[in-house]
Backbone as CSV, one residue per row, in Angstrom:
resi,resn,N_x,N_y,N_z,CA_x,CA_y,CA_z,C_x,C_y,C_z
1,MET,96.599,1.028,-140.076,96.743,-0.454,-140.296,97.091,-0.959,-139.142
2,GLU,96.183,-2.196,-138.389,96.225,-2.822,-137.131,96.421,-4.041,-137.094
3,ALA,97.349,-4.762,-136.245,96.952,-6.296,-136.533,97.051,-6.945,-135.257
4,ASN,96.090,-8.100,-134.930,96.351,-8.824,-133.757,96.303,-7.804,-132.300
5,LEU,95.323,-7.130,-132.175,95.172,-6.530,-130.564,94.145,-7.263,-130.257
6,GLU,93.622,-8.475,-130.229,92.833,-8.944,-129.298,93.825,-9.312,-128.064
7,THR,92.620,-8.961,-127.021,93.416,-9.052,-125.412,92.465,-10.078,-124.627
8,ASN,91.310,-10.818,-125.299,90.555,-11.106,-124.558,91.033,-12.441,-123.625
9,ARG,90.836,-12.970,-122.509,91.543,-14.191,-122.092,90.826,-15.257,-122.811
10,GLU,91.780,-16.887,-122.780,91.171,-17.804,-123.116,89.879,-18.127,-122.635
11,ASP,89.862,-18.222,-120.726,88.715,-18.525,-120.171,87.729,-17.835,-120.548
12,GLY,87.551,-16.704,-121.319,86.478,-15.649,-121.751,86.278,-14.662,-120.700
13,LEU,86.944,-14.347,-119.752,86.729,-13.339,-118.816,87.712,-12.250,-119.276
14,HIS,87.222,-11.258,-119.031,88.334,-9.615,-119.446,88.814,-9.465,-118.168
15,PRO,89.781,-8.820,-118.567,91.045,-8.547,-116.977,90.567,-7.016,-116.788
16,PRO,90.718,-6.641,-115.405,90.275,-5.391,-114.872,90.645,-4.294,-115.812
17,PRO,89.746,-3.169,-115.418,90.090,-1.831,-116.171,91.283,-1.382,-116.354
18,TYR,91.632,-0.615,-117.376,92.994,-0.533,-116.919,93.321,1.059,-116.666
19,ARG,94.080,1.311,-115.878,94.183,2.796,-114.870,95.570,3.339,-115.727
20,THR,95.914,4.549,-115.882,97.038,4.863,-116.074,98.046,5.033,-115.246
21,PHE,97.833,5.020,-113.827,98.920,4.736,-112.981,99.767,3.467,-112.961
22,LEU,99.181,2.300,-113.827,100.006,1.044,-113.622,101.069,1.298,-114.489
23,ASN,100.780,2.421,-115.700,102.219,2.653,-116.596,103.354,2.805,-115.874
24,ARG,103.085,3.296,-114.664,104.685,3.535,-113.849,105.561,2.395,-113.800
25,ASP,104.891,1.088,-113.864,105.456,-0.509,-113.746,106.039,-0.737,-114.974
26,ARG,105.603,0.070,-116.345,105.688,-0.447,-117.545,107.296,0.068,-118.261
27,LEU,108.023,-0.451,-118.702,109.123,-0.233,-119.447,109.038,-0.603,-120.725
28,VAL,109.163,0.323,-121.570,109.222,0.281,-123.354,110.525,0.602,-123.705
29,TYR,111.143,0.003,-124.723,112.255,0.447,-125.854,111.832,0.855,-126.978
30,CYS,112.485,1.816,-127.568,112.139,2.348,-128.681,113.490,2.599,-129.499
31,ALA,113.440,1.953,-130.354,114.419,1.559,-131.145,114.899,1.928,-132.570
32,TRP,115.368,3.311,-133.062,115.163,3.951,-134.453,116.465,4.570,-134.515
33,SER,116.750,4.228,-136.137,117.974,4.635,-136.187,118.110,6.518,-136.143
34,HIS,116.732,7.022,-136.347,116.493,8.392,-136.428,115.309,8.499,-135.592
35,ALA,115.919,9.158,-134.431,115.283,9.416,-133.177,114.023,9.898,-133.511
36,GLU,113.752,11.043,-134.537,112.688,11.898,-134.959,111.834,10.885,-135.438
37,HIS,111.918,10.054,-136.169,110.785,9.072,-136.516,109.791,8.794,-135.333
38,GLY,110.019,8.357,-134.048,109.437,7.887,-132.931,109.405,8.979,-131.883
39,ARG,109.987,9.905,-131.978,109.865,11.130,-131.136,108.403,11.283,-130.577
40,PRO,107.306,11.650,-131.493,105.762,11.949,-130.780,105.443,10.734,-130.151
41,LEU,105.691,9.449,-130.551,104.893,8.158,-129.747,106.056,8.311,-128.335
42,ALA,107.473,8.697,-128.399,107.853,8.245,-127.233,107.514,9.294,-126.182
43,GLU,106.877,10.631,-126.699,106.701,11.733,-125.935,105.617,11.471,-125.220
44,GLU,104.261,10.640,-125.979,103.046,10.170,-125.527,103.011,9.141,-124.671
45,LEU,104.132,8.291,-124.861,104.087,7.219,-123.868,104.578,7.921,-122.661
46,THR,105.354,8.675,-122.710,106.125,9.325,-121.341,105.220,10.196,-120.503
47,ALA,104.217,11.097,-121.400,103.332,11.540,-120.835,102.453,11.012,-120.138
48,ARG,102.052,9.697,-121.032,101.200,8.646,-120.057,101.574,8.133,-118.713
49,GLY,102.928,8.200,-118.676,103.613,7.549,-117.450,104.410,6.244,-117.792
50,PHE,104.748,6.161,-118.803,105.507,4.801,-119.169,107.077,5.349,-118.708
51,GLU,107.949,4.280,-118.215,109.400,4.557,-118.413,109.790,4.350,-120.265
52,VAL,110.412,5.410,-120.705,110.522,5.135,-122.067,112.257,5.348,-122.384
53,TRP,113.074,4.340,-122.709,114.248,4.102,-123.213,114.347,3.953,-124.701
54,GLN,115.258,5.075,-125.409,115.549,5.511,-126.594,116.704,4.889,-127.059
55,LEU,116.572,3.631,-128.059,117.923,3.155,-128.484,118.155,3.503,-129.831
56,PRO,119.663,3.326,-130.255,119.769,4.023,-131.474,119.538,2.947,-132.726
57,ASP,119.493,1.717,-132.068,119.269,0.500,-133.281,118.810,-0.618,-132.739
58,GLN,118.717,-1.869,-133.279,118.219,-2.834,-132.981,119.402,-3.673,-132.677
59,GLN,120.535,-3.879,-132.829,121.624,-4.382,-131.938,121.805,-3.875,-130.727
60,ALA,121.672,-2.211,-130.228,121.980,-1.750,-129.123,120.429,-2.424,-128.167
61,LEU,119.143,-2.527,-129.042,117.983,-2.874,-128.363,118.171,-4.488,-128.061
62,LEU,118.910,-5.430,-128.477,119.333,-6.646,-128.425,120.328,-6.863,-127.034
63,ARG,121.239,-5.893,-126.972,122.113,-6.106,-125.913,121.343,-5.377,-124.498
64,GLN,120.682,-4.463,-124.657,120.057,-4.200,-123.546,118.600,-5.372,-122.684
65,LEU,118.338,-6.182,-124.046,117.465,-6.977,-123.432,118.295,-7.755,-122.431
66,THR,119.046,-8.090,-122.130,119.951,-9.029,-121.684,120.250,-8.449,-120.138
67,LEU,120.007,-7.209,-120.221,120.500,-6.526,-119.044,119.135,-6.212,-118.311
68,ARG,117.809,-6.061,-118.822,116.819,-5.595,-118.135,115.658,-5.750,-119.185
69,ARG,114.554,-6.433,-118.929,113.275,-6.941,-119.806,112.577,-5.727,-119.688
70,PRO,112.150,-5.325,-121.207,111.130,-4.158,-121.248,109.680,-4.873,-121.157
71,ASP,108.499,-4.261,-121.022,107.059,-5.050,-121.234,106.831,-4.762,-122.969
72,LEU,107.596,-3.961,-123.475,107.214,-3.638,-125.107,108.573,-2.836,-125.603
73,VAL,108.348,-3.217,-126.845,109.480,-2.536,-127.891,108.838,-2.159,-129.075
74,LEU,109.112,-1.180,-129.600,108.819,-0.254,-130.743,109.778,-0.348,-131.586
75,LEU,109.459,-0.797,-132.842,110.695,-0.302,-134.146,109.738,-0.079,-135.288
76,PRO,110.778,0.154,-135.933,110.276,0.506,-137.294,110.482,-0.652,-137.894
77,LEU,109.294,-0.633,-138.965,109.590,-1.780,-139.942,110.251,-1.719,-141.116
78,GLY,110.559,-0.357,-141.645,111.366,-0.443,-142.884,110.423,-0.667,-143.991
79,ASP,111.030,0.049,-145.280,110.381,0.049,-146.257,111.068,-0.671,-147.512
80,ALA,112.530,-1.040,-147.304,113.396,-1.576,-147.953,113.481,-3.106,-147.829
81,ALA,113.542,-4.250,-148.891,113.593,-5.497,-148.131,114.811,-5.933,-146.848
82,PRO,116.107,-5.071,-147.409,117.048,-5.452,-146.283,116.526,-5.164,-144.876
83,GLU,115.983,-3.685,-144.632,115.449,-3.187,-143.471,114.375,-4.262,-142.951
84,VAL,113.276,-4.584,-143.676,112.368,-5.641,-142.908,112.883,-6.736,-142.670
85,ALA,113.730,-7.378,-143.262,114.373,-8.542,-142.959,115.006,-8.503,-141.792
86,THR,116.171,-7.101,-141.380,116.474,-7.186,-140.049,115.507,-7.105,-138.934
87,THR,114.333,-6.356,-139.283,113.503,-6.251,-138.294,112.565,-7.747,-138.141
88,LEU,112.327,-8.268,-138.942,111.880,-9.717,-138.806,112.988,-10.826,-137.960
89,GLU,114.276,-10.227,-138.053,115.261,-10.761,-137.480,115.224,-10.771,-135.937
90,GLY,114.868,-9.381,-135.905,114.658,-8.807,-134.478,113.701,-9.101,-133.770
91,LEU,112.527,-9.244,-134.375,111.495,-9.811,-134.006,111.577,-11.246,-133.043
92,ALA,112.164,-12.238,-133.949,112.351,-13.306,-133.667,113.138,-13.619,-132.357
93,ALA,114.261,-12.683,-132.454,115.096,-13.072,-131.222,114.618,-12.365,-130.173
94,ILE,113.837,-11.318,-130.328,112.978,-11.085,-128.903,112.230,-11.927,-128.412
95,ARG,111.650,-12.982,-129.213,110.366,-13.402,-129.050,111.501,-14.906,-128.524
96,ASP,112.399,-15.218,-128.990,113.250,-16.586,-128.606,113.751,-16.282,-126.975
97,ARG,114.518,-15.040,-126.994,115.085,-14.714,-125.555,114.080,-14.549,-124.095
98,HIS,113.259,-13.659,-124.812,111.876,-13.599,-123.189,110.701,-13.790,-123.745
99,LEU,109.955,-14.076,-122.818,108.403,-14.716,-122.572,107.749,-13.248,-122.298
100,GLY,106.441,-13.307,-123.279,105.627,-11.854,-122.877,106.022,-10.597,-123.485
101,ILE,107.085,-10.326,-123.980,107.161,-8.941,-124.515,106.744,-8.322,-125.674
102,HIS,105.769,-7.891,-125.541,104.941,-6.931,-126.665,105.822,-6.603,-127.866
103,SER,105.771,-6.633,-128.975,106.150,-5.738,-129.848,105.446,-4.851,-130.819
104,VAL,105.707,-3.890,-130.739,104.697,-2.924,-131.852,105.508,-2.400,-133.167
105,LEU,105.012,-2.306,-134.247,105.853,-1.905,-135.072,105.305,-0.651,-135.956
106,LEU,105.846,-0.022,-136.440,105.869,1.371,-137.361,105.921,1.389,-138.583
107,ALA,104.849,1.143,-139.461,105.247,0.596,-141.102,105.049,1.898,-141.759
108,PRO,106.180,2.190,-143.019,106.187,3.216,-143.831,104.445,3.023,-144.409
109,GLU,104.270,4.043,-145.427,103.020,4.265,-146.351,103.326,3.478,-147.224
110,GLY,101.970,2.811,-147.711,102.184,1.524,-148.849,102.532,0.670,-148.319
111,THR,103.165,-0.062,-147.109,103.542,-1.440,-146.803,102.451,-2.275,-147.076
112,ARG,103.024,-3.261,-147.926,102.236,-4.653,-148.296,101.217,-5.233,-147.243
113,ALA,100.255,-5.478,-147.292,99.868,-6.409,-146.190,100.096,-7.791,-146.253
114,GLU,100.875,-8.149,-147.184,102.046,-9.417,-147.154,102.982,-9.172,-145.993
115,THR,103.454,-8.415,-145.982,104.507,-7.785,-145.071,104.233,-7.699,-143.515
116,VAL,103.024,-7.149,-143.524,102.440,-7.025,-142.178,102.177,-8.453,-141.543
117,VAL,101.720,-9.096,-142.495,101.171,-11.061,-141.803,102.509,-11.300,-141.392
118,ASP,103.643,-11.243,-142.477,104.941,-11.900,-141.896,105.484,-10.904,-140.646
119,ALA,105.164,-9.993,-140.391,105.695,-9.541,-139.151,105.189,-9.996,-137.930
120,VAL,103.816,-10.142,-137.918,102.678,-10.862,-137.265,103.384,-12.151,-136.945
121,ARG,103.654,-12.947,-137.614,103.915,-14.322,-137.848,105.254,-14.261,-137.176
122,HIS,105.904,-13.321,-137.237,107.514,-13.560,-136.190,107.089,-12.758,-135.095
123,GLY,106.156,-12.510,-134.447,105.897,-12.024,-132.909,105.495,-10.686,-132.857
124,ALA,105.006,-9.742,-134.212,104.401,-8.343,-133.572,103.285,-8.537,-133.137
125,SER,102.947,-7.832,-132.165,101.569,-7.584,-131.791,100.652,-6.919,-132.326
126,ALA,101.322,-5.836,-132.994,100.305,-4.895,-133.473,101.380,-4.070,-134.642
127,VAL,100.904,-3.736,-135.956,101.691,-3.042,-136.688,100.707,-1.601,-136.945
128,PHE,101.130,-0.430,-137.148,100.763,0.761,-137.261,101.433,1.412,-138.588
129,SER,100.506,1.995,-139.427,101.216,2.558,-140.715,101.187,4.096,-140.820
130,ILE,102.353,4.888,-141.413,102.180,5.930,-141.095,101.090,6.953,-142.248
131,PRO,100.231,7.832,-142.191,100.290,8.822,-140.694,99.462,7.920,-139.760
132,TYR,100.065,7.667,-138.157,99.389,7.254,-137.105,99.239,8.488,-136.392
133,VAL,98.271,8.320,-135.171,97.789,9.229,-134.232,98.817,8.404,-133.085
134,ALA,99.697,9.206,-132.384,100.272,8.731,-131.538,99.308,8.326,-129.897
135,VAL,98.565,9.267,-129.737,97.414,8.758,-128.678,96.383,7.478,-129.101
136,ASP,96.281,7.403,-130.081,95.879,6.094,-130.789,96.415,5.118,-130.501
137,VAL,97.996,5.110,-130.607,99.109,4.144,-130.851,98.957,3.563,-129.455
138,VAL,99.065,4.760,-128.508,99.471,4.288,-127.158,97.946,3.490,-126.638
139,ALA,96.858,4.225,-127.035,95.707,3.393,-126.425,95.726,2.080,-126.670
140,ALA,96.196,1.344,-127.965,96.271,0.490,-128.265,97.213,-0.644,-127.663
141,ILE,98.414,-0.030,-127.216,99.506,-0.582,-126.721,98.746,-0.611,-124.959
142,GLU,98.253,-0.075,-124.610,97.508,-0.196,-123.287,96.500,-1.329,-123.338
143,GLN,95.864,-1.255,-124.362,94.920,-2.654,-124.629,95.685,-3.904,-124.236
144,LEU,96.824,-3.862,-125.094,98.004,-4.868,-125.021,98.175,-5.369,-123.717
145,LEU,98.809,-4.258,-122.953,99.284,-4.856,-121.782,98.254,-4.870,-120.394
146,ARG,97.023,-4.659,-120.658,95.884,-4.651,-119.843,95.965,-6.419,-119.776
147,ALA,96.256,-7.090,-120.528,96.040,-8.747,-120.091,96.942,-9.110,-119.294
148,ASP,97.829,-8.340,-118.751,98.608,-8.830,-117.439,98.098,-8.313,-116.320
149,LEU,96.804,-7.754,-116.166,96.029,-7.254,-115.134,95.761,-8.376,-114.570
150,GLN,95.901,-8.361,-112.987,94.884,-9.693,-112.433,94.613,-9.035,-111.286
151,LEU,93.251,-9.438,-110.644,92.713,-8.687,-109.457,93.455,-9.935,-108.479
152,VAL,94.036,-9.061,-107.311,94.334,-9.990,-106.410,94.122,-9.660,-105.107
153,GLU,94.204,-10.580,-103.941,93.536,-9.901,-102.952,94.449,-9.095,-102.003
154,GLY,93.954,-8.085,-101.285,95.214,-6.872,-100.931,94.728,-6.641,-99.261
155,VAL,94.570,-5.613,-98.966,94.576,-5.460,-97.218,93.349,-5.754,-96.896
156,ASN,92.827,-6.295,-96.018,91.443,-6.608,-95.383,90.738,-7.487,-96.619
157,GLY,91.277,-8.181,-97.359,90.647,-9.041,-98.062,89.894,-8.146,-99.340
158,VAL,90.577,-7.173,-99.359,89.831,-6.002,-100.466,90.815,-6.286,-101.955
159,GLU,89.636,-6.684,-102.942,90.776,-7.120,-104.226,91.237,-5.828,-104.845
160,GLU,92.665,-5.792,-105.199,93.252,-4.728,-105.877,93.957,-5.339,-107.177
161,VAL,94.100,-4.534,-108.002,94.621,-4.906,-109.445,95.870,-4.748,-108.972
162,ALA,96.482,-5.920,-109.838,98.331,-5.639,-109.837,98.569,-6.125,-111.714
163,VAL,99.574,-6.046,-111.928,100.385,-6.169,-112.920,101.357,-7.672,-112.983
164,LEU,100.551,-8.507,-113.497,101.274,-9.861,-113.131,101.577,-10.397,-114.729
165,GLY,101.370,-11.487,-114.740,101.501,-12.193,-116.012,103.087,-12.660,-116.427
166,PHE,103.535,-12.866,-117.569,105.137,-13.251,-117.498,105.955,-11.755,-117.169
167,GLY,105.582,-10.518,-117.407,106.316,-9.442,-117.113,106.710,-9.308,-115.384
168,ALA,105.640,-10.114,-114.627,106.036,-10.034,-113.237,106.981,-11.083,-113.116
169,LEU,107.597,-12.035,-113.707,108.331,-13.492,-113.395,109.900,-12.536,-113.169
170,THR,110.269,-13.529,-112.544,111.800,-13.040,-112.035,112.661,-13.655,-113.015
171,ALA,114.177,-13.253,-113.121,114.513,-14.299,-114.006,115.147,-15.730,-113.797
172,ARG,115.025,-15.836,-112.779,115.123,-17.629,-112.433,113.732,-17.915,-112.852
173,GLU,112.459,-17.300,-112.450,111.292,-17.984,-113.074,111.332,-18.146,-114.689
174,ARG,111.543,-17.257,-115.747,111.676,-17.125,-116.609,112.498,-18.211,-117.024
175,GLN,113.961,-18.518,-116.262,114.594,-19.959,-116.643,113.885,-20.644,-116.600
176,ILE,113.219,-21.020,-115.551,113.006,-22.546,-115.079,111.385,-22.379,-116.075
177,LEU,110.594,-21.742,-116.469,109.766,-21.622,-117.455,110.332,-21.914,-118.845
178,ALA,111.269,-21.554,-119.410,111.659,-21.980,-120.636,112.435,-23.610,-120.377
179,PHE,112.947,-23.883,-119.470,112.549,-25.770,-119.210,111.249,-26.165,-119.201
180,VAL,110.084,-25.783,-118.900,108.953,-26.432,-118.634,108.433,-26.436,-120.044
181,VAL,108.782,-25.414,-120.730,108.016,-25.099,-122.135,108.895,-26.225,-122.786
182,ASP,110.174,-26.405,-122.608,111.038,-27.471,-123.564,110.571,-29.043,-122.886
183,GLY,109.573,-28.942,-121.992,109.013,-30.340,-121.764,109.860,-31.398,-120.764
184,ARG,110.731,-30.573,-119.897,111.591,-30.897,-118.865,110.786,-31.084,-117.502
185,THR,111.079,-32.389,-116.822,110.500,-32.504,-115.654,111.205,-31.446,-114.333
186,ASN,110.377,-31.701,-113.567,111.164,-30.727,-112.084,112.592,-31.117,-111.693
187,LYS,112.383,-32.608,-112.045,114.044,-33.548,-111.350,114.940,-33.257,-112.385
188,GLU,114.614,-32.748,-113.848,115.531,-32.759,-114.974,115.821,-31.259,-114.788
189,ILE,115.066,-30.244,-114.418,115.117,-28.888,-114.168,116.160,-28.764,-113.026
190,ALA,115.741,-29.423,-111.944,116.621,-29.166,-110.785,118.227,-29.371,-111.005
191,ALA,118.186,-30.585,-111.438,119.530,-31.198,-112.016,120.621,-30.346,-113.339
192,ALA,119.787,-29.209,-113.742,120.593,-28.728,-114.841,120.976,-27.256,-114.307
193,LEU,119.997,-26.946,-113.323,120.525,-25.347,-112.666,120.866,-25.793,-111.308
194,GLY,121.216,-26.614,-110.952,121.969,-27.097,-109.532,120.960,-26.761,-108.410
195,LEU,119.758,-27.112,-108.427,118.778,-26.649,-107.549,118.024,-27.693,-106.850
196,SER,117.393,-27.598,-105.694,116.750,-29.001,-105.459,115.439,-29.008,-105.859
197,TYR,115.061,-30.464,-105.615,113.571,-30.536,-106.373,112.406,-29.576,-105.902
198,ARG,112.809,-29.643,-104.393,111.744,-28.507,-103.715,111.432,-27.381,-104.249
199,THR,112.787,-26.428,-104.736,112.972,-25.130,-104.989,112.196,-24.950,-106.553
200,VAL,112.456,-26.227,-107.316,111.789,-25.904,-108.540,110.409,-25.700,-108.687
201,GLU,109.935,-26.568,-107.618,108.406,-26.925,-106.980,107.971,-25.422,-106.936
202,VAL,108.684,-24.725,-105.899,108.141,-23.050,-105.072,108.455,-22.458,-106.422
203,HIS,109.221,-22.624,-107.327,109.233,-21.597,-108.319,108.267,-21.760,-109.569
204,ARG,107.645,-23.163,-109.821,106.748,-23.218,-110.464,105.298,-22.478,-110.217
205,ARG,105.094,-22.987,-108.889,104.142,-22.273,-107.945,103.669,-20.731,-108.388
206,HIS,105.002,-20.487,-107.958,105.097,-18.911,-108.602,104.463,-18.487,-109.820
207,ILE,105.129,-19.336,-110.633,105.282,-18.843,-112.236,103.476,-19.149,-112.484
208,MET,102.896,-20.140,-111.898,101.397,-20.359,-112.287,100.532,-19.301,-111.360
209,ALA,100.924,-18.973,-110.497,100.055,-17.631,-109.888,100.162,-16.388,-110.744
210,LYS,101.598,-16.319,-110.866,101.763,-15.110,-111.768,100.990,-14.693,-113.041
211,THR,101.106,-16.147,-113.674,100.518,-16.300,-114.828,99.102,-16.485,-115.202
212,GLY,98.591,-16.909,-113.945,97.208,-17.325,-114.179,96.917,-18.604,-114.680
213,ALA,97.841,-19.216,-115.138,97.454,-20.570,-115.456,97.304,-21.656,-114.694
214,ARG,96.054,-22.308,-115.486,95.783,-23.404,-114.066,96.174,-24.480,-114.295
215,ASN,97.089,-25.288,-115.497,97.946,-26.412,-115.198,99.048,-26.082,-115.647
216,ALA,99.662,-27.024,-116.062,101.154,-26.853,-116.543,100.600,-26.987,-118.411
217,ALA,99.557,-27.566,-118.920,99.323,-27.655,-120.156,99.142,-26.105,-120.692
218,GLU,98.222,-25.484,-119.810,97.926,-24.087,-119.897,99.217,-22.972,-119.843
219,LEU,99.310,-23.351,-119.329,101.209,-22.552,-118.874,102.106,-22.454,-120.010
220,VAL,101.981,-23.988,-120.721,102.950,-23.791,-121.965,102.147,-23.323,-123.151
221,ARG,100.921,-23.600,-123.068,100.203,-22.592,-124.354,100.363,-21.163,-124.332
222,MET,100.368,-20.666,-123.198,100.379,-19.251,-122.987,101.480,-18.931,-123.244
223,ALA,102.839,-19.570,-122.998,103.870,-19.352,-123.168,104.683,-18.874,-124.555
224,ILE,103.917,-20.233,-125.068,104.377,-20.319,-126.909,103.435,-18.940,-127.416
225,LYS,102.357,-18.775,-127.128,101.530,-17.757,-127.595,102.161,-16.368,-127.613
226,SER,103.150,-16.151,-126.170,103.273,-14.998,-125.653,104.430,-14.373,-126.853
């Protein structure tokens, strides 16, 4: 069972090919009450070069999110109604706190399609049901993260592949982006954060360059969808 694995850009262009060495810049949080449930997947992610942190539960995950932003989180969907509700609340919190964090869920066998749809509506990028093959899940994760790749000008004008997108934004840039999504002007953002108008302008230019947005309207659309 998979959901929402589309990675094509809105402008119809495909991101550059994904290379395993890019995983060294990717951080994954796994939140399992029983570590053995996610161990095969965590081991496969580590083998593919990802930095993987295993956390005991979703509360620990949400606390860690305030300290360091991951590129992706892995969560169990659960089979009992209270467990599902907790996961859906966690997905909403992740989406509200940080832009551009992918969430992948592992669902127990026999999970209803309605539950999967509900998870996607709450922000899940993909849902896999047991029994899953770890290597296939990681391949799907790499496809999700591939959307953050962009070609940039390197040494002597030679194009190089770089990890950009929302994951490349600094804490200040994410803070300013949240104001932009809220419809605030540069002057209003500057006043709220105690910055100069010019500083906000510079941050916004960096945000546009890193995300690849062509204008403010596209930036807001990308942020809302992320």
